[in-house]
C-alpha positions, -999 to 999 in steps of 0.1 A, spaced: 2 3 -1 20 30 -13 10 64 -3 24 95 -15 26 130 3 22 163 -27 37 193 -15 57 224 -20 77 252 -4 59 279 -29 29 272 -6 41 283 22 49 319 2 9 328 7 9 352 41 -18 378 44 -16 385 80 4 380 109 -27 366 131 -44 352 104 -52 312 114 -41 299 77 -8 304 78 23 286 67 28 274 103 4 247 95 24 228 71 54 228 94 32 217 121 22 184 100 61 178 85 70 177 122 51 158 131 54 133 101 90 130 112 80 124 146 61 94 139 88 80 113 60 77 86 85 99 66 103 67 55 70 48 45 56 72 27 67 85 -7 71 124 -10 66 143 -42 73 181 -52 41 193 -71 38 212 -101 21 244 -105 -14 236 -125 -20 250 -161 -44 280 -161 -64 262 -184 -68 235 -162 -86 259 -139 -115 265 -159 -128 224 -153 -140 242 -123 -139 280 -129 -155 305 -143 -129 318 -171 -142 357 -161 -128 347 -123 -97 329 -134 -89 361 -150 -101 382 -127 -77 365 -98 -45 366 -126 -51 405 -135 -54 410 -99 -28 396 -82 -5 421 -64 29 428 -71 35 444 -38 8 445 -8 -25 428 -5 -57 425 -25 -86 410 -6 -112 391 -24 -135 394 8 -126 400 47 -112 363 52 -97 358 18 -67 381 5 -37 378 -18 0 385 -14 24 386 -42 33 350 -36 -5 338 -36 -14 332 -72 16 309 -71 9 290 -40 -27 281 -50 -14 268 -86 9 245 -68 -22 236 -46 -44 230 -74 -10 214 -87 -4 188 -62 -41 177 -67 -37 168 -104 -1 155 -98 -16 132 -75 -40 121 -98 -20 112 -125 5 93 -99 -24 73 -83 -37 69 -116 -6 52 -137 -2 28 -103 28 46 -89 9 51 -58 -23 35 -46 -33 69 -27 -19 104 -19 -26 136 7 -15 170 -4 -2 189 22 -8 221 4 -23 256 10 -43 279 4 -71 255 6 -99 252 -18 -136 239 -8 -150 270 -1 -139 286 -36 -173 291 -58 -169 286 -95 -170 322 -98 -158 332 -64 -130 324 -37 -142 331 -2 -134 315 32 -96 314 27 -96 297 -7 -88 309 -44 -91 277 -64 -115 247 -57 -86 220 -60 -104 191 -51 -135 203 -77 -106 206 -105 -92 175 -98 -129 156 -98 -130 172 -134 -102 163 -144 -100 127 -137 -132 120 -151 -120 140 -183 -86 126 -185 -93 91 -179 -127 88 -189 -141 77 -154 -179 80 -151 -181 78 -111 -165 100 -86 -169 106 -50 -160 136 -28 -162 136 10 -156 163 32 -151 162 69 -137 197 74 -162 216 103 -170 241 78 -200 231 49 -177 228 10 -204 248 -2 -177 259 -31 -172 222 -41 -214 218 -39 -216 248 -58 -194 234 -92 -204 197 -88 -239 198 -81 -251 197 -116 -229 174 -133 -232 142 -136 -212 113 -123 -205 131 -90 -213 122 -55 -205 146 -26 -208 139 9 -198 166 32 -205 169 68 -203 202 88 -210 221 123 -244 236 118 -250 264 120 -219 278 115 -198 294 87 -204 301 54 -245 299 66 -255 287 30 -261 248 33 -292 230 36 -293 192 50 -297 167 19 -299 131 19 -305 127 -21 -277 120 -43 -255 135 -51 -254 159 -25 -251 140 11 -250 171 32 -246 162 72 -250 189 95 -235 183 129 -245 201 165 -221 222 183 -221 193 205 -208 165 183 -185 142 197 -169 109 183 -197 82 191 -222 106 173 -200 116 142 -192 80 138 -228 71 142 -240 97 110 -212 88 92 -221 52 89 -259 59 87 -254 84 61 -222 86 43 -214 46 40 -251 33 22 -245 61 -4 -211 56 -11 -214 16 -16 -250 26 -37 -225 48 -60 -199 25 -62 -175 50 -69 -146 46 -91 -120 70 -77 -124 91 -41 -110 125 -35 -114 140 5 -112 174 17 -97 167 46 -104 195 71 -92 188 106 -109 217 126 -134 199 145 -107 188 168 -118 190 205 -87 213 206 -95 236 178 -110 267 188 -124 273 152 -153 252 164 -173 233 189 -174 202 178 -151 176 198 -137 150 174 -98 135 181 -72 121 165 -88 84 165 -123 98 150 -104 114 119 -87 77 116 -111 59 115 -130 79 93 -106 77 67 -102 39 72 -143 35 61 -133 58 35 -108 35 29 -125 6 27 -152 23 -1 -119 28 -21 -107 -8 -15 -141 -22 -24 -150 -5 -57 -119 19 -67 -89 -2 -66 -80 20 -35 -75 51 -53 -81 84 -30 -68 116 -32 -68 137 -3 -58 173 3 -57 196 33 -84 219 39 -89 235 76 -75 227 109 -59 254 131 -45 241 163 -12 231 153 -4 203 175 -33 185 169 -35 196 135 -2 175 129 -11 148 151 -47 143 128 -25 143 96 -8 118 108 -37 96 117 -50 104 85 -24 91 64 -20 61 91 -60 57 79 -46 58 42 -19 33 46 -41 12 66 -17 5 90 
């Protein structure tokens, strides 16, 4: 079981404020825990390449892509909204972040790897077809889902999102596409305040109360996600891996632990092993308590490995 890790040091160039929670320290925290865990000797690490501008159009409106490229600042900061901004290195970081997913898909599809985790930033699941928001510029997962369908002719692709915030951008992009199942769990009510509960494919939205702990989370996933994933029989699974529902993360009130993240990863892996030859590409979304983030990422990788 070969798991790849994709990233690039240029993803750390995206800095939009000294106290902004989505900081380069997030990547450092994960890499530090990887070293401590010994997993760096088990996994394969790859440098990502920047995605071609044309491939961004797989998920985004051309006017939006042009808007981002034209307004990428040479100095200072350009704001997309109160939470989301670009500095002179943001566009490059965002292209590497999306490019990591594309590179991971290529390596999984040519069987160099069974699965992969992209440790990159900025994240992507809030970015809609024509709008960046919630720390996100390009929707890395939505781009990847359309890329794997078009490039490799797959007809059934699943996206699972266990970030504590709803993946509104991913839903916005894939809701009218054929061959995609989207499962998202999230604290409710919570940012971005746009989601609606749904048990009807292709959108499976499963809200979590602020009091949710591991047992309740596992019950919801077992009852709401797993039957739909089995019925769908995905040929490839993407994971929007946000770890901000951890009990130590002050971004939310949901109280999950590393064991819960490993458990949900193992459930997804079981689905992938059954229907998709194990093919999974995961990418980092949220997670802002640095020590917890690193530990959760290691648990997630162990779940992908199947130790």
